[in-house]
C-alpha positions in Angstrom: -18.5 2.3 18.8 -21.3 2.7 17.0 -21.1 1.3 13.5 -24.9 1.6 12.4 -25.0 4.0 9.4 -26.9 7.3 9.1 -29.7 7.1 5.9 -27.2 10.1 4.6 -24.8 7.3 4.8 -26.4 4.2 3.8 -27.6 7.0 0.7 -23.9 7.4 0.2 -23.2 4.0 0.0 -25.8 3.4 -2.4 -24.5 6.2 -4.6 -20.9 5.0 -4.6 -22.2 1.2 -5.4 -24.0 2.8 -8.7 -21.1 4.4 -9.7 -18.6 1.1 -9.3 -21.0 -0.6 -11.2 -21.3 1.9 -14.1 -17.6 3.2 -14.0 -15.5 0.2 -12.9 -14.4 -0.7 -16.7 -15.4 -4.3 -17.5 -12.0 -5.1 -19.1 -10.2 -4.1 -15.7 -12.7 -5.8 -13.2 -12.3 -9.1 -15.3 -8.5 -8.7 -15.2 -9.5 -8.8 -11.4 -11.2 -11.7 -10.9 -9.4 -13.6 -12.9 -6.3 -12.6 -10.7 -4.6 -11.1 -14.0 -1.8 -8.5 -13.0 -2.9 -4.9 -14.0 -0.2 -2.8 -15.0 0.6 0.7 -15.1 -2.4 1.8 -18.0 -4.4 0.1 -15.9 -4.1 1.7 -12.7 -3.7 5.1 -14.1 -6.5 5.1 -16.2 -8.9 3.8 -13.2 -7.4 6.6 -11.1 -8.2 9.2 -13.5 -12.0 7.7 -14.0 -12.0 8.6 -9.9 -10.2 11.7 -10.7 -12.6 13.6 -12.8 -15.4 12.1 -10.5 -13.7 14.0 -7.4 -13.2 10.9 -5.4 -9.2 10.3 -6.1 -8.5 11.5 -3.0 -11.0 10.7 -0.2 -8.3 11.9 2.9 -7.1 14.8 1.4 -7.9 18.3 2.7 -10.3 20.0 0.6 -8.1 22.9 -0.3 -5.6 20.3 -1.9 -8.5 18.5 -4.0 -10.0 16.2 -1.3 -13.4 14.7 -0.8 -14.1 16.6 2.5 -15.8 13.3 3.3 -16.4 12.0 6.8 -14.3 9.4 8.1 -17.6 7.1 7.8 -17.4 7.9 4.3 -14.1 7.2 3.6 -14.4 4.3 5.2 -17.7 3.2 3.4 -15.8 4.1 -0.1 -12.3 2.1 0.6 -14.9 -0.8 1.6 -17.1 -1.0 -1.6 -13.8 -0.3 -3.5 -12.4 -3.6 -1.8 -15.8 -5.4 -2.4 -15.7 -4.4 -6.0 -12.2 -5.2 -6.8 -11.3 -2.0 -8.1 -7.5 -0.9 -7.3 -7.0 1.4 -4.6 -4.8 4.1 -5.5 -0.8 3.7 -5.9 -0.1 4.8 -1.9 3.6 6.2 -2.7 2.2 9.0 -4.2 -1.3 9.7 -2.8 -1.5 8.4 0.9 3.0 8.7 1.6 5.0 11.5 0.2 1.8 13.7 0.0 0.7 14.2 3.2 4.6 15.1 3.6 4.5 17.8 0.9 1.2 19.1 2.4 2.9 19.1 6.1 6.1 20.4 5.7 6.6 20.8 2.2 7.0 25.0 1.0 3.8 26.8 -1.3 6.0 26.1 -4.3 6.7 22.7 -3.4 2.7 21.9 -2.9 1.5 23.8 -5.9 4.0 21.8 -8.3 3.6 18.2 -7.1 0.3 18.2 -5.4 -1.8 18.5 -8.8 -0.3 16.1 -10.9 -0.3 13.5 -7.9 -4.2 13.8 -7.5 -4.6 13.3 -11.0 -2.1 10.7 -11.6 0.1 12.3 -14.0 3.2 11.4 -12.3 3.9 8.1 -10.3 6.3 7.9 -7.4 8.0 5.8 -6.0 10.0 5.0 -2.2 13.5 5.3 -1.6 13.9 4.0 1.8 15.5 0.9 2.7 19.5 -0.2 1.5 21.4 -3.1 1.4 22.3 -2.7 4.7 19.6 -0.5 6.5 15.9 -2.2 6.4 14.3 -2.5 9.6 17.2 -0.7 10.9 16.4 1.9 8.4 18.3 5.1 10.5 21.3 2.8 9.1 21.1 4.3 6.1 24.2 5.7 4.1 22.8 7.0 0.6 25.0 10.2 1.1 23.5 13.9 -0.2 26.5 16.3 0.1 25.4 20.3 -0.8 27.1 22.1 -3.4 25.9 25.7 -4.5 22.5 25.0 -4.9 22.4 21.4 -6.0 22.8 18.2 -3.9 25.1 15.1 -5.3 23.6 12.1 -4.0 25.4 9.0 -4.2 24.5 5.6 -3.0 21.9 2.7 -3.4 18.2 1.4 -2.3 16.2 -1.7 -2.2 13.2 -3.6 -1.9 11.9 -0.3 -4.4 8.4 -1.4 -5.2 7.6 -0.8 -9.0 10.0 2.0 -9.4 10.0 0.3 -13.2 7.0 2.8 -13.6 8.0 5.7 -11.4 8.7 9.5 -12.7 9.8 10.6 -9.4 11.2 8.8 -6.6 11.5 10.5 -2.4 14.3 9.4 -1.0 15.9 9.8 2.5 19.4 10.6 2.3 22.3 11.0 5.0 23.7 14.6 4.9 25.5 14.5 8.1 27.7 12.3 9.7 28.8 13.5 12.6 25.8 13.3 14.6 23.6 10.5 15.9 22.3 8.6 13.2 18.8 9.8 13.1 19.4 13.8 12.9 21.6 13.4 9.8 18.7 12.3 7.7 16.9 14.5 4.9 14.0 14.0 2.4 15.1 14.7 -0.8 12.6 14.1 -3.9 14.4 13.4 -7.1 13.2 13.2 -10.7 13.8 9.3 -12.1 15.2 11.1 -15.3 18.2 12.4 -13.8 21.7 11.4 -15.1 23.1 9.1 -12.9 20.2 7.3 -11.6 20.2 3.1 -12.8 17.5 0.8 -12.0 17.8 -3.2 -11.4 15.1 -5.5 -11.1 14.4 -7.8 -8.5 12.3 -10.6 -10.3 10.4 -12.5 -7.3 9.2 -16.0 -7.7 6.1 -15.1 -9.4 8.3 -14.3 -12.1 7.4 -10.5 -12.2 9.8 -7.7 -10.9 7.9 -5.8 -8.3 10.5 -4.7 -6.6 14.2 -2.9 -8.1 17.3 -1.9 -6.7 18.1 1.9 -7.5 21.9 3.0 -7.9 22.4 7.0 -7.5 26.0 7.9 -8.7 26.6 11.5 -8.7 23.2 12.3 -9.2 22.5 16.2 -9.3 19.1 17.1 -7.3 18.3 20.5 -7.3 18.3 21.5 -3.0 14.4 23.4 -3.9 13.6 19.5 -4.0 14.3 19.1 -0.2 11.3 19.0 2.3 11.2 21.1 5.1 14.9 21.6 6.8 18.2 19.8 6.5 18.3 17.1 9.0 14.9 16.9 10.0 13.9 13.8 7.6 13.4 11.3 10.1 10.6 13.4 11.6 9.3 13.7 8.5 9.9 9.7 7.5 8.4 8.8 10.9 4.6 10.7 9.8 5.0 9.3 6.0 5.6 5.3 7.9 2.4 5.7 9.9 0.4 6.6 7.1 2.0 3.4 5.0 1.2 1.3 7.9 -2.4 2.5 8.2 -2.9 1.5 4.7 -1.3 -2.0 5.2 -4.0 -2.8 7.5 -6.3 -4.0 4.3 -9.6 -4.2 5.8 -11.4 -3.6 2.3 -9.0 -6.2 0.5 -9.7 -8.6 3.5 -13.2 -8.2 3.0 -13.6 -9.7 -0.6 -10.8 -12.1 0.2 -13.3 -13.5 2.9 -16.3 -13.5 0.9 -13.9 -15.7 -1.5 -12.9 -18.0 0.9 -16.2 -18.4 1.9 -17.3 -19.2 -1.4 -14.5 -21.4 -2.5 -15.4 -23.1 0.8 -18.7 -23.5 -0.5 -17.7 -25.6 -3.3 -15.0 -27.9 -2.0 -15.6 -31.4 -0.5 -13.9 -32.0 2.3 -13.2 -35.8 1.5 -16.1 -37.1 4.3 -19.3 -35.9 2.1 -19.7 -32.9 3.1 -17.8 -29.1 1.9 -15.1 -27.1 3.7 -17.8 -24.8 4.6 -19.7 -27.2 6.4 -16.6 -28.9 8.0 -16.5 -28.1 12.4 -12.5 -27.6 12.0 -12.4 -25.1 9.1 -15.4 -23.1 9.8 -14.0 -22.6 13.3 -11.3 -21.1 11.7 -13.1 -18.9 9.4 -14.9 -17.3 12.1 -12.0 -16.9 13.7 -10.6 -14.6 11.4 -13.9 -13.0 10.5 -14.3 -11.6 14.1 -10.1 -10.8 13.9 -11.4 -9.0 10.4 -14.2 -7.1 12.3 -12.1 -5.7 15.2 -9.7 -4.6 13.1 -12.2 -2.9 11.1 -13.4 -0.7 14.3 -9.5 0.0 15.0 -8.9 1.2 11.7 -12.5 3.2 12.2 -10.9 4.9 15.2 -7.8 5.6 13.2 -9.7 7.1 10.9 -11.9 9.4 13.2 -8.5 11.2 14.6 -7.0 11.5 11.0 -10.3 13.4 9.9 -9.3 15.8 12.7 -5.9 16.1 11.3 -4.1 14.2 14.0 -1.4 11.9 12.4 -2.0 8.2 13.1 0.4 7.3 15.4 0.8 4.0 17.5 -2.4 2.4 16.4 -0.7 2.5 12.9 1.4 -0.2 14.1 -1.5 -2.1 16.2 -3.0 -1.9 12.5 -0.2 -3.0 10.6 0.6 -5.8 12.7 -2.8 -7.3 12.9 -3.6 -6.6 9.1 -0.6 -8.6 7.6 -0.9 -11.3 10.0 -4.4 -11.9 9.3 -3.7 -12.0 5.7 -1.3 -14.3 6.0 -3.9 -16.6 7.7 -6.1 -16.2 4.8 -3.3 -16.8 2.2 -2.8 -20.2 4.5 -6.7 -20.8 4.2 -6.9 -20.4 0.1 -3.7 -22.6 -0.1 -5.3 -25.6 1.8 -8.5 -24.8 -0.2 -6.9 -24.9 -3.7 -5.4 -28.1 -3.4 -4.0 -29.1 -6.7 -5.3 -26.6 -8.4 -2.4 -24.2 -7.2 0.0 -26.5 -8.3 1.4 -25.5 -11.9 3.3 -22.4 -12.2 1.8 -21.5 -15.2 3.2 -17.5 -14.6 1.8 -16.0 -18.1 -1.9 -16.8 -16.9 -1.4 -13.8 -14.5 -0.1 -11.3 -16.9 -2.0 -9.4 -19.4 -2.9 -10.8 -22.9 -2.6 -14.6 -22.1 -4.2 -16.2 -24.4 -4.0 -19.6 -23.4 -6.2 -22.3 -20.5 -6.0 -20.7 -17.0 -5.2 -23.3 -15.2 -7.5 -23.5 -12.7 -10.0 -20.6 -11.2 -8.4 -17.1 -10.4 -8.6 -17.6 -6.7 -7.1 -21.3 -6.5 -4.5 -21.1 -9.4 -2.8 -17.9 -7.7 -3.1 -18.9 -4.6 0.5 -19.9 -4.4 2.0 -17.3 -5.8 0.1 -14.9 -3.4 1.0 -17.0 -0.2 4.7 -16.6 -0.9 4.5 -12.6 -1.9 2.6 -12.3 1.0 5.3 -13.5 3.1 6.7 -9.8 2.9 3.5 -8.4 4.3 4.9 -8.7 8.0 8.3 -7.2 7.3 8.2 -4.2 4.9 6.9 -0.9 6.5 9.1 -1.7 9.5 9.0 -5.3 10.8 6.0 -6.5 12.9 9.2 -7.4 15.3 9.6 -3.6 15.2 6.2 -2.4 15.5 6.0 -4.5 18.8 8.8 -2.6 20.1 7.0 0.9 19.3 3.9 0.0 20.7 5.7 -1.1 23.8 7.5 2.2 24.1 4.6 4.6 22.9 1.6 2.5 24.8 3.0 0.7 27.6 6.1 3.3 28.0 8.6 0.4 28.6 
């Protein structure tokens, strides 16, 4: 494929770089460079800056507030954001539920929910996985029983990312137990302030409750919050998951991490009088990762091209998900190898906002082990990579 940018695209690239240099807040950049965890206010503040510029939702249709960019410009923007370290929009609203609302929601639902998602006035979270329904998502049991103009919801969701910040949750719920399990599921939007919702944090190895359990005890939800038709939620969920898997590929993040790997390798001795960047074995592994990342980037560009003509990503999203997550985990291993003893001390406070002590090693090295452990999840969430291979086998190979 032709990977050369036109003069117009090069000019746009310069515009994006200038914008990021001038508008990406210095305090946020300092946090990112030091591997300090961004809080909700940080992420919302940056998203509102993008909204003011008109760049909050590059992949949205223009009529809903999108940019109207070509897939190449969208790629350029994402790449420059990644290289700069600027946080991507929290995907649950912008990249996951919004496309479903656009495609299957009523006009009233579009007018009600999309503007606030675009402006980051509302934080969304995802209610898919359950204690006994992870990769086999269709086995979910959280029930929604229709009573007049409301649904009464009972059940539990788990591995709910950043739900402690959320104003709303989009949920898959079971509305019919008498049919094939995929055919009895509905897609429901629920206000997190509704009585009967309880959130229980799940603390991870790094000491941060990134994920949660969410419990529903006789939660009453207006029937007007049902997306599309009752019992058609599995169809809508599959569309959402293809968008999620495409986003998980993480090419821009990968480029920034590859750049950091090269920098650290050039500063780290291999024990034989050379740097790790000069070490033949390590250099070969680094080259293999760079080649894989470039191949992944071209595959993502093809997917973006399909999206630009209103095609939902298909089985190629599963390919992007597999390759992107496994590539990220390979990078994690190399970061740990380079970090050596710098990644051994566990001082979780140094990754929190407001830490005023002495950091243990440079940000990339000190956080290497924590990132390694956290990223074990990448090949599981969004549909495990084993499940993605089954999807590819059926959809692409016809087996």
